[in-house]
N, C-alpha and C positions, 0 to 999 in steps of 0.2 A: 504494500500500500504506500502511495506517495504522500509525503507530508505536505502540509499547507505551505510552510516556508520554502520547500523545494519547488512547488508549483509557482509561487510568487517569483522566486529567483529565476526560474526558466522563462517566465513571461517578461521579466525585466530584460534579461539577456536577449531574448528574441527581438524586443523593441530596439535595443542598442545595436544589434547586429544588422537589422534591416534598415536602420537609420530613420525609423518612423518617429518623427518628432512633430507634434502639432504646432501649427503656426500660432503665434500669440494673437489675441484678439485686437481688433482696432481700438483706438482710444474712444471712438463713438460708442461701440458696443460695450466696452468695459465700463464706461461712465453712464450708460443709459439706465433709466429707472427700470425696476423689475416689472414684469407684465401684471403682476397682482401684488397688492399691498394691503395690509391690515384686514385680513379676513376675520369674520366673527359669525358665530352661529347663534340663532335664537334659542332661548331657554327650552322651548319644546322641540327643537331640532327641525322645525319645518322650513325655516328660511336661513339663507346664507347671505350675509352682507359683506361686500368687499370693495376695494378701490381697484378698478381695472384701468390699466394704462394702454392707450392706443395713440400712436403717432405723437408720443411725448406728452400727452395730456391725460389727466386722471378723471374718472367718473365714478361716482358711488353707484354700485349695481346691487340689486336685490335678486336673488335666485330662489325660486320655489323648489325645494328639494324633492317634493312629492308630486310635482307636475309631470305628466307623461310626454308633453311636447318637447322637442329638442331646443327650441328657442324660448325658454321660460324666464329670461332675464328682463328686468325692468330698470332702466336708468332713472335714478331719482334726483341726481345732482351732478352737474358737470363743472369742470374747472373753467373759470372765465378766461377770456382772451388775454386780459391784462388785469393787474391789481393796481389800485389807487390807495396810497397812504396819505392820510391827512393829519 
């Protein structure tokens, strides 16, 4: 039986021998906001609220976890185009 450390060592060696090194991410993708932020589930487990990011802008989305349709999300609040401080 092969040990786990032996398998890991073999996989690392195979990657080094093949020269398979992943390219580093671009600065844009590295610094981009995550697709989903701040998920929260309702006390009864029926709804899921989250901030969903699309094209760099956030929107508060409510999902009905017990709905049968595939598009059961409701956007309740979107990020404004610009902020004004006074």
